[in-house]
C-alpha positions in Angstrom: -19.9 31.6 -2.3 -17.4 29.4 -0.5 -17.9 26.6 -2.9 -17.2 28.9 -5.9 -14.0 30.1 -4.2 -13.0 26.5 -3.5 -13.5 25.5 -7.2 -11.5 28.6 -8.3 -8.7 27.6 -5.9 -8.6 24.1 -7.4 -8.7 25.4 -11.0 -5.9 27.9 -10.5 -3.8 25.4 -8.5 -3.9 23.3 -11.7 -3.1 26.2 -13.9 -0.1 27.1 -11.7 1.2 23.6 -11.8 0.9 23.3 -15.6 2.6 26.8 -16.1 5.5 25.9 -13.7 6.0 22.6 -15.4 6.1 24.4 -18.8 8.6 26.8 -17.4 10.9 24.0 -16.3 10.6 21.6 -19.2 12.4 21.9 -22.5 11.1 20.4 -25.8 12.8 19.0 -28.9 12.3 20.3 -32.4 10.4 17.1 -33.3 8.0 17.7 -30.3 7.4 21.3 -31.3 6.6 20.3 -34.9 4.3 17.5 -33.7 2.4 19.7 -31.2 1.6 23.2 -32.5 0.8 24.5 -29.1 4.4 24.1 -28.1 5.5 26.4 -30.9 3.2 29.0 -29.6 4.9 28.8 -26.2 8.3 29.9 -27.7 9.2 33.3 -26.3 6.3 33.3 -23.9 8.4 32.6 -20.7 7.4 36.0 -19.2 3.7 35.3 -19.9 4.1 31.9 -18.2 5.8 33.5 -15.2 3.0 36.0 -14.8 0.5 33.2 -15.1 2.2 31.4 -12.2 2.2 34.4 -10.0 -1.4 35.4 -10.6 -2.6 31.8 -10.3 -0.9 31.4 -7.0 -2.3 34.7 -5.7 -5.8 33.5 -6.6 -5.2 30.1 -5.0 -4.0 31.8 -1.8 -7.0 34.1 -1.7 -9.4 31.3 -2.3 -7.8 29.2 0.4 -8.0 32.1 2.9 -11.6 32.9 2.0 -13.2 29.9 0.4 -11.7 27.1 2.6 -12.6 28.6 6.0 -15.7 26.4 6.1 -13.6 23.3 5.2 -10.7 23.9 7.7 -13.0 24.2 10.6 -13.4 20.4 10.5 -11.3 18.4 13.1 -8.5 16.2 11.9 -10.0 13.4 9.9 -11.3 10.7 12.3 -9.5 7.4 12.0 -6.2 8.8 10.7 -3.1 10.6 12.0 -0.5 12.6 10.2 3.0 11.1 10.1 6.2 12.6 8.5 8.4 10.7 6.2 12.2 10.4 6.2 12.7 13.7 4.3 9.9 15.7 5.9 7.1 14.6 3.6 3.8 13.9 5.2 1.4 10.9 5.0 -2.1 10.2 6.4 -1.8 6.9 8.3 -4.7 4.7 9.7 -5.1 4.4 13.5 -7.0 1.8 15.6 -10.3 3.6 15.5 -10.3 3.7 11.7 -9.2 0.0 11.6 -12.0 -1.0 14.0 -14.7 0.4 11.6 -13.5 -2.1 9.0 -14.1 -5.0 11.4 -17.8 -4.6 12.1 -19.0 -7.7 10.2 -16.0 -9.9 11.0 -16.3 -13.0 13.2 -15.1 -12.5 16.8 -12.1 -14.9 16.7 -10.8 -13.5 13.4 -11.4 -10.0 14.6 -9.4 -10.6 17.8 -6.4 -11.9 15.8 -6.6 -9.0 13.4 -6.7 -6.5 16.2 -3.7 -8.2 17.8 -1.6 -7.9 14.6 -2.7 -4.3 14.0 -1.8 -3.2 17.6 1.5 -5.0 17.4 2.4 -3.3 14.1 1.3 0.1 15.6 3.6 -0.3 18.6 6.5 -1.1 16.3 5.8 1.8 14.0 5.7 4.3 16.9 9.2 3.3 18.1 10.7 3.5 14.6 10.8 -0.3 13.9 9.3 0.2 10.5 10.4 -3.0 8.9 9.0 -5.1 11.7 5.8 -3.0 11.5 5.6 -3.6 7.8 5.9 -7.4 8.3 3.1 -7.3 10.9 0.8 -5.3 8.6 1.5 -7.8 5.8 0.5 -10.7 8.1 -2.7 -8.8 8.8 -3.3 -8.4 5.0 -2.9 -12.1 4.6 -5.4 -12.8 7.4 -7.8 -10.0 6.5 -7.2 -7.5 3.7 -8.3 -4.1 4.9 -7.7 -0.6 3.6 -6.0 0.3 6.9 -3.6 -2.5 6.7 -2.6 -1.9 3.1 -2.1 1.8 3.8 0.1 1.4 6.9 2.1 -1.4 5.3 2.9 0.8 2.3 4.0 3.7 4.6 6.1 1.3 6.7 7.8 -0.1 3.6 8.4 3.4 2.3 10.0 4.4 5.5 12.6 1.7 5.1 13.1 2.6 1.4 11.6 -0.7 0.1 9.8 1.2 -2.7 8.8 -1.9 -4.7 6.8 -3.4 -1.8 5.4 0.1 -1.0 4.1 0.6 -4.5 2.6 -2.9 -4.6 0.6 -2.5 -1.4 -0.4 1.1 -2.2 -1.8 0.1 -5.6 -3.6 -2.9 -4.1 -5.1 -0.7 -1.4 -6.2 1.9 -4.0 -8.0 -0.8 -5.9 -9.8 -2.0 -2.7 -10.7 1.6 -1.8 -12.3 2.1 -5.2 -14.1 -1.2 -5.0 -15.6 -0.1 -1.6 -16.3 3.4 -2.9 -14.3 5.0 0.0 -13.3 8.5 -1.3 -11.2 9.2 1.9 -9.0 6.2 1.4 -8.8 6.7 -2.3 -7.5 10.2 -1.8 -4.9 9.1 0.7 -3.7 6.3 -1.5 -3.4 8.6 -4.5 -1.3 11.1 -2.4 0.9 8.3 -1.0 1.6 6.9 -4.5 2.4 10.4 -5.6 5.0 10.7 -2.8 6.5 7.4 -3.8 6.9 8.5 -7.4 8.3 11.8 -6.4 10.9 10.2 -4.2 11.9 8.0 -7.2 12.4 11.1 -9.4 9.2 10.8 -11.4 7.9 14.3 -10.7 5.3 14.5 -13.5 3.6 11.3 -12.3 3.8 12.6 -8.7 2.0 15.8 -9.7 -0.7 13.8 -11.5 -1.5 11.7 -8.4 -1.3 14.7 -6.0 -3.8 16.6 -8.2 -6.2 13.7 -8.2 -6.0 13.4 -4.5 -6.4 17.1 -3.9 -9.5 17.2 -6.1 -11.2 14.5 -4.0 -10.3 16.2 -0.7 -11.7 19.6 -1.9 -14.8 17.9 -3.2 -15.6 16.4 0.2 -14.2 19.2 2.4 -11.3 17.1 3.9 -9.1 19.8 5.4 -6.4 17.4 6.6 -6.2 15.9 3.1 -6.0 19.4 1.5 -3.1 20.4 3.8 -1.3 17.2 3.0 -1.8 17.6 -0.8 -0.7 21.2 -0.8 2.4 20.4 1.2 3.4 17.5 -1.1 2.9 19.6 -4.2 5.1 22.2 -2.6 7.7 19.6 -2.1 7.8 18.8 -5.8 8.4 22.4 -6.6 11.1 22.5 -3.9 12.9 19.6 -5.6 12.5 21.3 -9.0 14.0 24.5 -7.5 10.8 26.5 -8.1 11.2 28.2 -4.7 8.5 30.9 -5.0 5.8 28.3 -5.9 7.1 25.9 -3.2 6.8 28.6 -0.5 3.3 29.5 -1.6 2.1 25.9 -1.3 3.8 25.3 2.1 2.3 28.5 3.5 -1.2 27.5 2.4 -0.7 24.1 3.9 0.7 25.6 7.2 -2.4 27.8 7.5 -4.7 24.8 7.2 -2.6 22.7 9.7 -2.8 25.5 12.2 -6.5 25.9 11.7 -7.3 22.3 12.4 -4.7 21.9 15.2 -2.4 19.4 13.4 1.0 19.7 15.0 2.7 17.2 12.6 1.5 19.2 9.6 2.7 22.4 11.2 6.2 21.0 11.9 6.4 19.6 8.4 5.5 22.9 6.7 7.7 25.0 9.0 10.6 22.6 8.2 10.0 22.8 4.5 9.6 26.6 4.6 13.0 26.6 6.4 14.5 24.6 3.4 13.1 27.2 1.0 14.7 30.0 2.9 18.0 28.0 3.1 18.0 27.6 -0.7 17.2 31.3 -1.1 20.2 32.2 1.2 17.9 33.7 3.9 19.8 31.8 6.7 18.3 33.7 9.7 14.8 33.0 8.5 15.7 29.4 7.7 17.1 28.7 11.2 14.1 30.3 12.8 11.6 28.1 10.9 13.6 24.9 11.4 14.0 25.5 15.2 10.2 26.1 15.5 9.7 22.8 13.7 12.2 21.1 16.0 10.4 22.5 19.1 7.1 21.0 17.9 8.8 17.7 17.0 10.2 17.3 20.5 6.8 18.0 22.0 5.4 15.2 19.8 8.2 12.9 20.7 8.8 11.4 17.3 12.5 10.7 16.8 12.3 10.6 13.0 11.0 14.2 12.9 13.8 15.4 15.3 16.5 13.8 13.1 15.2 15.5 10.0 15.1 18.9 11.6 18.6 18.5 13.2 20.1 17.6 9.9 18.6 20.6 8.2 19.7 22.9 11.1 23.2 21.5 10.5 23.0 22.7 6.9 22.1 26.2 8.0 25.1 26.2 10.5 27.3 25.0 7.6 26.2 27.9 5.4 26.8 30.3 8.3 30.4 28.9 8.6 29.9 27.4 12.1 31.4 24.0 11.4 31.4 22.9 15.0 27.7 23.4 15.5 27.1 21.9 12.0 29.0 18.7 12.9 27.2 18.3 16.2 23.8 18.7 14.6 24.6 16.2 11.8 26.1 13.6 14.2 23.0 13.8 16.4 20.8 13.3 13.4 22.9 10.4 12.2 22.7 8.7 15.6 18.9 8.9 15.7 18.6 7.7 12.1 20.8 4.7 12.8 18.8 3.9 15.9 15.5 3.9 14.1 16.8 2.3 10.9 16.1 5.2 8.5 18.3 4.6 5.5 17.5 7.8 3.7 18.3 9.8 6.8 21.6 7.9 7.4 22.6 8.6 3.8 21.8 12.3 4.1 23.7 12.7 7.3 26.8 10.8 6.1 26.9 13.1 3.1 26.5 16.2 5.3 29.3 15.1 7.6 31.4 14.6 4.5 30.8 18.2 3.6 32.0 19.4 7.0 35.2 17.3 6.7 35.8 18.7 3.3 35.5 22.2 4.6 38.1 21.3 7.2 40.5 20.1 4.6 40.1 16.4 5.6 39.5 15.2 2.0 40.1 11.5 2.4 37.6 11.3 5.3 35.2 13.4 3.4 35.4 11.2 0.3 34.8 8.1 2.5 31.6 9.6 4.0 30.3 10.7 0.6 31.0 7.3 -1.0 29.3 5.5 1.9 26.3 7.8 1.4 26.2 7.1 -2.4 26.2 3.4 -1.8 23.2 3.6 0.5 21.4 5.8 -2.0 22.1 3.4 -4.8 20.9 0.5 -2.7 17.5 2.2 -2.0 17.2 3.7 -5.5 17.1 7.3 -4.2 17.8 9.4 -7.2 17.9 12.7 -5.3 20.5 11.3 -2.9 22.6 9.8 -5.7 22.7 13.1 -7.6 23.7 15.0 -4.5 26.5 12.6 -3.5 27.9 12.4 -7.0 28.1 16.2 -6.9 29.8 16.1 -3.5 32.3 13.5 -4.6 33.0 15.7 -7.7 33.8 18.6 -5.4 36.2 16.6 -3.3 38.0 15.3 -6.4 38.4 18.9 -7.5 39.9 19.8 -4.2 42.3 16.9 -4.5 43.4 18.2 -7.9 41.7 15.4 -9.9 39.6 17.5 -12.4 38.8 14.6 -14.8 37.3 12.5 -12.0 35.5 15.6 -10.8 34.0 16.4 -14.2 32.8 12.8 -14.6 31.0 12.9 -11.3 29.4 16.3 -11.9 28.2 15.2 -15.3 26.6 12.1 -13.9 24.9 14.2 -11.2 23.6 16.6 -13.9 22.2 13.7 -15.9 20.2 12.5 -12.9 18.9 16.0 -12.1 17.8 16.5 -15.7 15.9 13.2 -15.5 14.2 14.4 -12.3 13.5 17.9 -13.6 15.3 19.4 -10.7 16.2 22.9 -11.9 17.9 24.0 -8.7 20.1 20.9 -8.8 20.9 21.4 -12.5 22.1 25.0 -11.8 24.3 23.7 -9.0 25.8 21.1 -11.3 26.5 23.7 -14.0 28.3 25.8 -11.4 30.4 22.8 -10.3 31.2 21.9 -13.9 32.3 25.6 -14.4 34.6 25.3 -11.4 36.2 22.2 -12.9 36.8 23.9 -16.3 38.2 26.9 -14.6 40.8 24.8 -12.7 41.7 23.1 -16.1 42.2 26.6 -17.6 39.3 26.1 -20.0 37.9 29.6 -19.3 35.4 29.8 -22.2 33.8 26.5 -21.2 33.8 27.7 -17.5 32.1 30.9 -18.4 29.4 29.2 -20.4 28.7 26.8 -17.5 28.4 29.5 -14.9 26.1 31.5 -17.2 23.8 28.5 -17.5 23.8 28.3 -13.7 23.0 32.0 -13.4 20.2 31.8 -15.9 18.5 29.0 -13.9 19.0 30.6 -10.5 17.6 33.9 -11.8 14.5 32.1 -13.3 13.7 30.2 -10.1 14.4 33.1 -7.7 17.3 31.5 -5.8 18.9 34.8 -4.8 21.8 33.6 -2.7 23.0 31.2 -5.4 22.4 33.8 -8.1 24.9 36.1 -6.3 27.5 33.4 -6.3 26.9 32.6 -9.9 27.3 36.2 -10.9 30.5 36.5 -8.9 31.9 33.5 -10.7 31.0 35.0 -14.1 32.7 38.2 -13.1 35.9 36.4 -12.0 36.0 34.3 -15.2 35.4 37.3 -17.4 38.2 39.2 -15.8 40.5 36.3 -16.3 39.6 36.1 -20.0 40.2 39.8 -20.4 43.6 39.5 -18.7 44.5 36.6 -21.0 43.6 38.6 -24.1 45.9 41.5 -23.0 48.9 39.3 -22.7 
């Protein structure tokens, strides 16, 4: 019976993913003519929404009932859970797993290999990820192993060297398939998915995550299932599909608690906090993020702490407590600089820029946002680029430079469309509406705010929906007043 429920869970996870993607994507006239099934989807948005809700309900039920047998397993031997610069989670090889790959190796070569691996592990644990990556690469040159490829890829990812990360992940995947090792194959697929997601290629990310999750469910790997569910949730979070994101994070959290994985618990609590933040549920967001931070401090990993502190700063900002927000962001920036986390540095520079803008210190704000944008461009982080272009546009608007503001927001919107980020697109439409309103172009402003409202309503972002509706009301009143003159 459990196996049947597991298969149902996988089937309906796939159905939910496809339905959500169809909700978020738009198709051209040529595409609809070429593919008849797309014509049949016209006017079926409500049906797709119902499909998502029902599928996720079935997935949740199957995980609660069908995966009980799977999640009783201990954390996968030979691996540990590590969190990435934005809260994403990876499975990383540890010494015991590496040792199993050295059974038939000559003693002298084995000793040198273990020395390189241990040295790389020490560097990784203290946040010296680039040095760790270089040591893992030396190990690959001496003795190509699945462990070394995996850890090298993760280390390169942590310093935003995505080209090197992709190269070693793909080489490791090929080696895992040659050896017929399903565990490593699944981990590599998930890691590649995370890499593609961070580069804005969400469709490719979903594809790799689903392949990874299928393997983990087939072999009853609870840790892998928790990782896959969390990472799929992160895609939905980036797309602004908050209800779907919350469902996947909660499923992953349940498994992480069952198998006693504190890193997975903290990651999911942090991500649930981000969902609540985007929904405008600030008290719930702060509670989840503080729970995650408490676990992170017990674990003692600085990267995790920096991530939670930055997100807690965002909640304080939304609550209007700028003093606490600035303290949290500065603490996070200091940690990220200490460990060389470029993504984290870019994020916190941008967040500090937001605080300065709120205080009316626009030149300082612009400087922080531009510095953040430069780092994000350097590391090819599309999410960060879109965010900072939007922030820069807002500062320009406050400075009374609507043309520069409009250009920045349109560039931001273009990137968000490329990524399929619905929540971000809605924010950009709202920002563009604000620019048009300042220019006195009320019809254009109304249209932009209506586009923002429609997306927020579709994805269930209640806090932002209220703001969009207020903007529409204000613009409508201004238009009516203008007509009476």
